[in-house]
LUMTI-954344 format. One record per residue: residue in one letter; x, y, z of N, C-alpha, C, O in turn. Coordinates in Angstrom, 1 decimal, padded with zeros to 4 digits. Atoms other than C-alpha are relative to their C-alpha. Layout:
<recs>
<rec type="A" n_u="X" n_v="Y" n_w="Z" ca_u="X" ca_v="Y" ca_w="Z" c_u="X" c_v="Y" c_w="Z" o_u="X" o_v="Y" o_w="Z"/>
...
</recs>
This chain:
<recs>
<rec type="M" n_u="000.9" n_v="-001.2" n_w="000.0" ca_u="000.0" ca_v="000.0" ca_w="000.0" c_u="000.9" c_v="001.2" c_w="000.0" o_u="001.1" o_v="001.9" o_w="001.0"/>
<rec type="D" n_u="-000.9" n_v="-001.1" n_w="000.1" ca_u="002.3" ca_v="002.7" ca_w="-001.3" c_u="-000.7" c_v="001.3" c_w="000.0" o_u="-000.2" o_v="002.4" o_w="000.5"/>
<rec type="N" n_u="000.8" n_v="-001.2" n_w="000.2" ca_u="-000.4" ca_v="005.3" ca_w="-002.0" c_u="-001.3" c_v="-000.1" c_w="000.8" o_u="-002.2" o_v="-000.7" o_w="000.2"/>
<rec type="P" n_u="001.2" n_v="000.2" n_w="-000.7" ca_u="-003.1" ca_v="005.5" ca_w="000.7" c_u="-001.2" c_v="000.6" c_w="-000.7" o_u="-002.3" o_v="000.0" o_w="-000.6"/>
<rec type="A" n_u="001.1" n_v="-000.6" n_w="000.8" ca_u="-005.3" ca_v="007.8" ca_w="-001.5" c_u="-000.5" c_v="-000.9" c_w="-001.1" o_u="-001.7" o_v="-001.1" o_w="-001.3"/>
<rec type="F" n_u="000.4" n_v="000.9" n_w="001.0" ca_u="-005.2" ca_v="005.3" ca_w="-004.3" c_u="-000.7" c_v="-001.2" c_w="000.6" o_u="-001.7" o_v="-001.7" o_w="000.1"/>
<rec type="E" n_u="000.7" n_v="001.2" n_w="-000.7" ca_u="-006.1" ca_v="002.4" ca_w="-001.9" c_u="-001.4" c_v="000.4" c_w="000.5" o_u="-002.3" o_v="-000.4" o_w="000.4"/>
<rec type="A" n_u="001.3" n_v="-000.4" n_w="-000.4" ca_u="-009.0" ca_v="004.4" ca_w="-000.5" c_u="-000.9" c_v="000.1" c_w="-001.2" o_u="-002.1" o_v="-000.4" o_w="-001.1"/>
<rec type="R" n_u="000.8" n_v="-000.1" n_w="001.2" ca_u="-010.3" ca_v="005.1" ca_w="-004.0" c_u="-000.4" c_v="-001.4" c_w="-000.5" o_u="-001.5" o_v="-001.7" o_w="-000.8"/>
<rec type="R" n_u="000.2" n_v="001.4" n_w="000.4" ca_u="-009.9" ca_v="001.4" ca_w="-004.9" c_u="-001.0" c_v="-000.7" c_w="000.9" o_u="-001.9" o_v="-001.4" o_w="000.4"/>
<rec type="L" n_u="001.0" n_v="000.6" n_w="-000.9" ca_u="-011.8" ca_v="000.3" ca_w="-001.8" c_u="-001.4" c_v="000.6" c_w="-000.2" o_u="-002.3" o_v="-000.2" o_w="-000.2"/>
<rec type="I" n_u="001.3" n_v="-000.6" n_w="000.1" ca_u="-014.6" ca_v="002.8" ca_w="-002.2" c_u="-000.7" c_v="-000.4" c_w="-001.4" o_u="-001.9" o_v="-000.8" o_w="-001.4"/>
<rec type="R" n_u="000.6" n_v="000.3" n_w="001.4" ca_u="-015.1" ca_v="002.1" ca_w="-006.0" c_u="-000.3" c_v="-001.5" c_w="-000.1" o_u="-001.2" o_v="-001.9" o_w="-000.8"/>
<rec type="G" n_u="000.2" n_v="001.4" n_w="000.1" ca_u="-014.8" ca_v="-001.7" ca_w="-005.5" c_u="-000.9" c_v="-000.6" c_w="001.0" o_u="-001.3" o_v="-001.8" o_w="000.9"/>
<rec type="A" n_u="000.9" n_v="000.6" n_w="-001.0" ca_u="-017.1" ca_v="-002.1" ca_w="-002.5" c_u="-001.3" c_v="-000.4" c_w="-000.5" o_u="-002.0" o_v="000.3" o_w="-001.3"/>
<rec type="R" n_u="001.2" n_v="000.6" n_w="000.4" ca_u="-020.0" ca_v="-004.3" ca_w="-003.1" c_u="-001.1" c_v="000.2" c_w="001.2" o_u="-002.3" o_v="000.0" o_w="001.0"/>
<rec type="A" n_u="000.8" n_v="-000.2" n_w="-001.1" ca_u="-021.4" ca_v="-003.6" ca_w="000.4" c_u="000.6" c_v="001.0" c_w="000.9" o_u="001.8" o_v="001.2" o_w="001.0"/>
<rec type="A" n_u="-000.4" n_v="-001.0" n_w="-001.0" ca_u="-021.3" ca_v="-001.0" ca_w="003.1" c_u="-001.0" c_v="-000.1" c_w="001.2" o_u="-002.1" o_v="-000.6" o_w="001.0"/>
<rec type="T" n_u="000.9" n_v="-000.2" n_w="-001.1" ca_u="-022.8" ca_v="-000.4" ca_w="006.5" c_u="-000.3" c_v="001.4" c_w="000.2" o_u="000.6" o_v="002.3" o_w="000.4"/>
<rec type="L" n_u="000.4" n_v="-001.4" n_w="-000.2" ca_u="-024.8" ca_v="002.7" ca_w="007.0" c_u="-000.5" c_v="000.0" c_w="001.5" o_u="-001.4" o_v="-000.7" o_w="001.9"/>
<rec type="A" n_u="000.4" n_v="-000.1" n_w="-001.4" ca_u="-025.1" ca_v="003.7" ca_w="010.7" c_u="-000.7" c_v="001.3" c_w="000.2" o_u="-000.2" o_v="002.4" o_w="-000.1"/>
<rec type="T" n_u="000.8" n_v="-001.2" n_w="-000.3" ca_u="-027.8" ca_v="006.1" ca_w="011.7" c_u="-000.4" c_v="-000.1" c_w="001.5" o_u="000.1" o_v="-001.0" o_w="002.2"/>
<rec type="Q" n_u="000.5" n_v="000.1" n_w="-001.4" ca_u="-029.5" ca_v="006.7" ca_w="015.0" c_u="-001.5" c_v="000.2" c_w="000.1" o_u="-002.1" o_v="000.9" o_w="-000.6"/>
<rec type="A" n_u="001.5" n_v="000.0" n_w="-000.3" ca_u="-033.0" ca_v="006.1" ca_w="016.3" c_u="-000.1" c_v="000.2" c_w="001.5" o_u="000.3" o_v="-000.6" o_w="002.3"/>
<rec type="A" n_u="000.3" n_v="-000.3" n_w="-001.4" ca_u="-034.0" ca_v="007.7" ca_w="019.6" c_u="001.3" c_v="-000.1" c_w="000.8" o_u="001.4" o_v="-000.5" o_w="001.9"/>
<rec type="G" n_u="-001.3" n_v="000.0" n_w="-000.6" ca_u="-030.3" ca_v="008.2" ca_w="020.4" c_u="000.8" c_v="-001.3" c_w="000.0" o_u="001.9" o_v="-001.3" o_w="000.6"/>
<rec type="Q" n_u="-000.6" n_v="001.3" n_w="000.1" ca_u="-029.4" ca_v="004.6" ca_w="019.8" c_u="000.5" c_v="-000.3" c_w="-001.4" o_u="-000.1" o_v="000.1" o_w="-002.4"/>
<rec type="P" n_u="-000.5" n_v="000.3" n_w="001.4" ca_u="-027.2" ca_v="003.3" ca_w="016.9" c_u="-000.9" c_v="-001.0" c_w="-000.7" o_u="-001.5" o_v="-001.9" o_w="-000.1"/>
<rec type="F" n_u="000.8" n_v="000.9" n_w="000.9" ca_u="-028.9" ca_v="001.6" ca_w="014.0" c_u="000.8" c_v="-000.3" c_w="-001.2" o_u="001.1" o_v="000.7" o_w="-002.0"/>
<rec type="A" n_u="-000.9" n_v="000.3" n_w="001.1" ca_u="-026.8" ca_v="-000.2" ca_w="011.4" c_u="-000.8" c_v="-000.8" c_w="-001.1" o_u="-001.6" o_v="-001.7" o_w="-000.7"/>
<rec type="S" n_u="000.7" n_v="000.7" n_w="001.1" ca_u="-028.1" ca_v="-001.3" ca_w="008.0" c_u="001.1" c_v="-000.3" c_w="-001.1" o_u="002.0" o_v="000.4" o_w="-001.3"/>
<rec type="L" n_u="-000.8" n_v="000.3" n_w="001.1" ca_u="-026.4" ca_v="-003.1" ca_w="005.1" c_u="-000.5" c_v="000.7" c_w="-001.2" o_u="-001.7" o_v="000.6" o_w="-001.5"/>
<rec type="V" n_u="000.4" n_v="-000.7" n_w="001.2" ca_u="-026.5" ca_v="-001.0" ca_w="001.9" c_u="001.0" c_v="-000.4" c_w="-001.1" o_u="002.1" o_v="-000.9" o_w="-000.9"/>
<rec type="T" n_u="-000.8" n_v="000.2" n_w="001.2" ca_u="-025.2" ca_v="-001.3" ca_w="-001.6" c_u="000.5" c_v="001.4" c_w="-000.5" o_u="-000.3" o_v="002.2" o_w="-000.9"/>
<rec type="P" n_u="-000.5" n_v="-001.4" n_w="000.4" ca_u="-022.9" ca_v="001.7" ca_w="-002.4" c_u="000.5" c_v="000.1" c_w="-001.4" o_u="000.7" o_v="-001.0" o_w="-002.1"/>
<rec type="A" n_u="-000.6" n_v="-000.3" n_w="001.3" ca_u="-021.7" ca_v="003.3" ca_w="-005.6" c_u="000.8" c_v="001.3" c_w="000.3" o_u="000.7" o_v="001.9" o_w="001.4"/>
<rec type="A" n_u="-000.8" n_v="-001.2" n_w="-000.1" ca_u="-019.3" ca_v="006.2" ca_w="-006.1" c_u="-000.1" c_v="000.8" c_w="-001.2" o_u="000.1" o_v="000.4" o_w="-002.3"/>
<rec type="A" n_u="000.0" n_v="-001.0" n_w="001.1" ca_u="-019.5" ca_v="009.3" ca_w="-008.2" c_u="001.5" c_v="000.2" c_w="-000.4" o_u="002.4" o_v="-000.3" o_w="000.3"/>
<rec type="P" n_u="-001.4" n_v="-000.2" n_w="000.4" ca_u="-016.4" ca_v="010.3" ca_w="-010.2" c_u="000.9" c_v="000.7" c_w="001.0" o_u="002.1" o_v="000.4" o_w="001.1"/>
<rec type="D" n_u="-000.8" n_v="-000.7" n_w="-001.1" ca_u="-015.3" ca_v="012.5" ca_w="-007.3" c_u="000.0" c_v="-000.7" c_w="001.3" o_u="000.5" o_v="-000.2" o_w="002.3"/>
<rec type="L" n_u="000.1" n_v="000.9" n_w="-001.1" ca_u="-015.8" ca_v="009.6" ca_w="-004.9" c_u="-001.1" c_v="000.3" c_w="001.0" o_u="-001.1" o_v="-000.2" o_w="002.1"/>
<rec type="L" n_u="001.1" n_v="-000.3" n_w="-000.8" ca_u="-018.9" ca_v="011.1" ca_w="-003.4" c_u="-000.8" c_v="-001.3" c_w="000.1" o_u="-001.2" o_v="-001.9" o_w="-000.9"/>
<rec type="P" n_u="000.8" n_v="001.3" n_w="-000.2" ca_u="-020.8" ca_v="008.0" ca_w="-001.9" c_u="-001.4" c_v="000.2" c_w="-000.5" o_u="-002.1" o_v="001.2" o_w="-000.2"/>
<rec type="L" n_u="001.4" n_v="000.1" n_w="000.5" ca_u="-024.1" ca_v="007.2" ca_w="-003.7" c_u="-000.7" c_v="-001.2" c_w="000.6" o_u="-000.1" o_v="-002.3" o_w="000.5"/>
<rec type="L" n_u="000.8" n_v="001.1" n_w="-000.5" ca_u="-026.7" ca_v="005.1" ca_w="-002.0" c_u="-001.5" c_v="000.2" c_w="-000.5" o_u="-002.0" o_v="001.3" o_w="-000.6"/>
<rec type="W" n_u="001.4" n_v="000.0" n_w="000.5" ca_u="-030.1" ca_v="004.1" ca_w="-003.4" c_u="-000.8" c_v="-000.5" c_w="001.2" o_u="-000.8" o_v="-001.6" o_w="001.6"/>
<rec type="L" n_u="000.7" n_v="000.3" n_w="-001.2" ca_u="-032.4" ca_v="004.3" ca_w="-000.4" c_u="-001.5" c_v="000.1" c_w="-000.2" o_u="-002.0" o_v="001.0" o_w="-000.9"/>
<rec type="S" n_u="001.4" n_v="000.0" n_w="000.1" ca_u="-036.1" ca_v="003.5" ca_w="-000.2" c_u="-000.6" c_v="000.9" c_w="001.0" o_u="-000.2" o_v="001.0" o_w="002.1"/>
<rec type="T" n_u="000.7" n_v="-000.8" n_w="-001.0" ca_u="-038.5" ca_v="005.9" ca_w="001.3" c_u="-000.8" c_v="-000.8" c_w="001.0" o_u="-001.2" o_v="-000.2" o_w="002.0"/>
<rec type="L" n_u="000.6" n_v="000.9" n_w="-001.0" ca_u="-040.0" ca_v="002.9" ca_w="003.1" c_u="000.9" c_v="-000.5" c_w="001.1" o_u="000.4" o_v="-001.0" o_w="002.1"/>
<rec type="S" n_u="-001.0" n_v="000.6" n_w="-000.9" ca_u="-036.8" ca_v="002.0" ca_w="004.9" c_u="000.1" c_v="000.8" c_w="001.3" o_u="-000.1" o_v="002.0" o_w="001.4"/>
<rec type="E" n_u="-000.2" n_v="-000.6" n_w="-001.3" ca_u="-036.2" ca_v="002.7" ca_w="008.6" c_u="001.2" c_v="001.0" c_w="000.0" o_u="001.1" o_v="002.0" o_w="000.5"/>
<rec type="H" n_u="-001.1" n_v="-000.9" n_w="000.0" ca_u="-032.8" ca_v="004.2" ca_w="007.9" c_u="-000.3" c_v="001.3" c_w="-000.7" o_u="000.3" o_v="002.3" o_w="-000.4"/>
<rec type="T" n_u="000.4" n_v="-001.2" n_w="000.7" ca_u="-034.3" ca_v="006.7" ca_w="005.5" c_u="-000.8" c_v="000.9" c_w="000.9" o_u="-000.6" o_v="002.1" o_w="001.0"/>
<rec type="R" n_u="000.8" n_v="-000.8" n_w="-001.0" ca_u="-036.8" ca_v="007.9" ca_w="008.2" c_u="001.0" c_v="000.6" c_w="001.0" o_u="000.8" o_v="001.7" o_w="001.4"/>
<rec type="Q" n_u="-001.0" n_v="-000.4" n_w="-001.0" ca_u="-033.9" ca_v="008.1" ca_w="010.6" c_u="000.9" c_v="001.2" c_w="-000.5" o_u="001.2" o_v="002.1" o_w="000.2"/>
<rec type="L" n_u="-000.8" n_v="-001.1" n_w="000.6" ca_u="-031.8" ca_v="010.2" ca_w="008.2" c_u="-000.7" c_v="001.3" c_w="-000.2" o_u="-000.2" o_v="002.4" o_w="-000.1"/>
<rec type="R" n_u="000.8" n_v="-001.2" n_w="000.1" ca_u="-034.6" ca_v="012.6" ca_w="007.6" c_u="-000.1" c_v="000.7" c_w="001.4" o_u="-000.1" o_v="001.9" o_w="001.4"/>
<rec type="A" n_u="000.1" n_v="-000.6" n_w="-001.4" ca_u="-034.9" ca_v="013.1" ca_w="011.4" c_u="001.3" c_v="000.5" c_w="000.5" o_u="001.4" o_v="001.5" o_w="001.2"/>
<rec type="E" n_u="-001.4" n_v="-000.3" n_w="-000.5" ca_u="-031.1" ca_v="013.2" ca_w="012.0" c_u="000.9" c_v="-000.3" c_w="-001.1" o_u="001.3" o_v="-001.5" o_w="-001.3"/>
<rec type="P" n_u="-000.8" n_v="000.3" n_w="001.1" ca_u="-028.9" ca_v="013.5" ca_w="008.9" c_u="001.4" c_v="-000.4" c_w="000.2" o_u="002.1" o_v="-000.9" o_w="-000.7"/>
<rec type="R" n_u="-001.4" n_v="000.5" n_w="-000.2" ca_u="-025.6" ca_v="012.7" ca_w="010.6" c_u="000.0" c_v="-001.5" c_w="000.0" o_u="-000.9" o_v="-002.2" o_w="000.6"/>
<rec type="C" n_u="-000.1" n_v="001.4" n_w="000.2" ca_u="-024.5" ca_v="009.2" ca_w="009.8" c_u="001.4" c_v="-000.4" c_w="-000.2" o_u="002.3" o_v="000.4" o_w="-000.3"/>
<rec type="A" n_u="-001.3" n_v="000.5" n_w="000.3" ca_u="-021.5" ca_v="007.0" ca_w="009.3" c_u="-000.2" c_v="-001.1" c_w="-001.1" o_u="-001.2" o_v="-001.8" o_w="-001.2"/>
<rec type="L" n_u="000.0" n_v="001.0" n_w="001.1" ca_u="-020.7" ca_v="004.8" ca_w="006.2" c_u="001.3" c_v="-000.7" c_w="000.1" o_u="002.4" o_v="-000.1" o_w="-000.1"/>
<rec type="L" n_u="-001.2" n_v="000.8" n_w="-000.1" ca_u="-018.3" ca_v="001.9" ca_w="006.5" c_u="000.1" c_v="-000.9" c_w="-001.3" o_u="-000.8" o_v="-001.7" o_w="-001.5"/>
<rec type="F" n_u="-000.1" n_v="000.8" n_w="001.2" ca_u="-017.1" ca_v="000.4" ca_w="003.2" c_u="000.7" c_v="-001.3" c_w="000.4" o_u="001.7" o_v="-001.2" o_w="001.1"/>
<rec type="M" n_u="-000.6" n_v="001.3" n_w="-000.3" ca_u="-016.2" ca_v="-003.3" ca_w="003.3" c_u="000.8" c_v="-000.4" c_w="-001.2" o_u="000.3" o_v="-000.4" o_w="-002.3"/>
<rec type="G" n_u="-000.8" n_v="000.5" n_w="001.1" ca_u="-013.3" ca_v="-004.6" ca_w="001.3" c_u="-000.3" c_v="-001.4" c_w="-000.3" o_u="-001.0" o_v="-002.1" o_w="000.4"/>
<rec type="A" n_u="000.2" n_v="001.4" n_w="000.4" ca_u="-013.3" ca_v="-007.9" ca_w="-000.5" c_u="000.8" c_v="-000.9" c_w="000.9" o_u="001.9" o_v="-000.6" o_w="001.2"/>
<rec type="P" n_u="-000.7" n_v="000.9" n_w="-000.9" ca_u="-012.4" ca_v="-010.8" ca_w="001.8" c_u="001.2" c_v="-000.6" c_w="-000.5" o_u="002.2" o_v="-000.9" o_w="000.2"/>
<rec type="E" n_u="-001.2" n_v="000.6" n_w="000.5" ca_u="-009.9" ca_v="-012.2" ca_w="-000.6" c_u="001.1" c_v="001.1" c_w="-000.4" o_u="002.2" o_v="000.7" o_w="-000.7"/>
<rec type="G" n_u="-001.0" n_v="-001.0" n_w="000.3" ca_u="-008.2" ca_v="-008.8" ca_w="-001.1" c_u="000.9" c_v="000.3" c_w="001.1" o_u="000.7" o_v="-000.3" o_w="002.2"/>
<rec type="P" n_u="-000.9" n_v="-000.4" n_w="-001.1" ca_u="-005.5" ca_v="-007.2" ca_w="000.9" c_u="-000.7" c_v="000.8" c_w="001.1" o_u="-001.7" o_v="001.4" o_w="000.8"/>
<rec type="N" n_u="000.6" n_v="-000.8" n_w="-001.1" ca_u="-006.2" ca_v="-005.7" ca_w="004.3" c_u="000.4" c_v="001.4" c_w="-000.1" o_u="001.6" o_v="001.7" o_w="000.0"/>
<rec type="P" n_u="-000.4" n_v="-001.3" n_w="000.2" ca_u="-006.3" ca_v="-002.0" ca_w="003.7" c_u="000.3" c_v="000.6" c_w="001.3" o_u="000.7" o_v="001.8" o_w="001.4"/>
</recs>
């Protein structure tokens, strides 16, 4: 891993799954989501208006997004 920025881009663009963490009534709530990335690496998520995490994001927009690397790939 010579270039951390390159490795971060590779991880974000190659991620097939991510964990979206929101909060409900002050408690953490984690959901499995399918991410994509815009050319500038802005994370893109397709969220249903029916989902619990969408309701939570509308009430409290602060969240965390954890990208998961491929299990067979190197540990970033």
